[in-house]
N, C-alpha and C positions, 0 to 999 in steps of 0.2 A: 232751274225749273224741274228737271227730273229728280234732283236730290230732294227738293222740298216736297214734291209729289210722293216720292217713295218714303220719306221720313215721316210725313204726317198723314199719308194715305187719304189725301183730299185732292180735288181738282184745283189746279193752279191757274191764275190769271196773270195778266201783265198790264201795267199802267204806264204808258209811254209819254214822256214829256220832252223827248228829243226833237230836233228839227226835221230829221229824215224819217223815212218809213222802214228802212232796212232792219233796225233792231226789233221792231214789232213783228216783221215777217219771220225773223230768226226765232223770236219767242214762240210764235205759232208753230214753227217747225220743230221746236224742242218740246212741244206738248202743252203749251198754254191753251186752255179751253175758252178763255175770254181775253179779248184785247180791248183796252180802254184808251181812247185817244180823244183829245179835245178837237172840236171842229169850229171853224170860223168861215165867214163868207169872204173875209179879206184880212190877211196877216198884218196889213198896215194900220188897221183899226186900233184905237186905244183899248188897252186892257192888259191884265197881268199875264195871261197865257197866250196871247195872240201869236207871238213869234214861234211858239212851240205847238201851235194848233195846226191842223190840216185843213186846207181849203178843199172844197168838194171834189175837184179833179184828183187831188192827192189821195183823198180818202177812197175814191173809186179805184185808184191804182193799188192802194194797200189791200183792199178787198180782193182784187184780181190776183195779186201776188200770193196772198194767203191761200186762196182757192187752188192756184196752180201748185203751190207747195203741198197742199193736202193730196192732190191728185198724184203728184210725183212720188209721194211716200207709199202710195198703193194701200193694200190691206193685207191681211194674213192669208187670204185665199189666193192661191196662185192660179191664174186663168190665162191661157194663151190668147194673145190678140189674134185678130184675123190674119194679119201679116205673118205672125209666127206660125200659125197653122198652115198657111200656104207654103212658107219656107220649109216646114217640117215635111209636108207632103212631097215637095220637090227634092229637097236635099237630105231628108231623113232616110233611114234604112229599115229594112224588114228582113225577116228570115224567109228564105225561098228554097224550094226543092231544087236541087241541082241535078237530080235524076228521078225517074219514076220510083215511087215508094209503094210497096204492097202492104196491105193490112197485116199487122203483126211484126213488120220489119222494124229493126232498131234504128232510131235516128242516130246519125254519126256525121263526122266531118266530111265523109265521102258522099253523103246524099242531101245535105243542107248547106246553105251558104247565106251570107248577108249581102244584100244588094239595095240600091236605091230604085224607086222611091219608097216612101213609108206608106205601104198599102196593107200591111199585115202585122204580124206579131213582131214586137220590138226586139231588137238584138239583145236586150237585157235578159231575155228568156233562153238564149242560145244554149248555155250550159245546163239549164234545167231540162231542156229537150234532149240533149245528148244522153244516149243510153235508154231512153224510153221507147216503148213500142208505139207504132202508128196505129191509131184506132180505126183507120180505113185506108183504102187506096188513095194515093195522091199523085197527080201528074207532075212531071218535070215542069218547072217554071211557075208553079202555084205558090202564091204568097200564103204562108201558114197563118192560121188564126188561133185564137185562144182555145178553141175546141180541139185543136190538134195536140194539145198538151195532155188531154185526158186519156 
């Protein structure tokens, strides 16, 4: 499916004639934008495609699994869930003043440290901060903010 989509630069669909629903779900997970399946009210009815057709409950399951598959793939925008946000706040870390800092004083390993929880500037800015002057007085125990980088 990805190969056909990339080679011909067109949306790709899938027409399933198998007995189960898994191949159709896999096709959707691989990028099929349309899934075609035959539907019947009863597989024991006479007809050419009855055995490979889906009964209403099977079709309902197919739709449910395809939707779950779409959700699990997510999207290109990374957004933290509420649970991840709470975990970050509790277990995450921030840069904190380990001593009082005067305006103009240089940030160093001696006056800033990284501690939990995540209430301020991310530790990723630690080395950006080292060697810079404090723009104002900051009390010991203060969680640094982005303004403290200026």
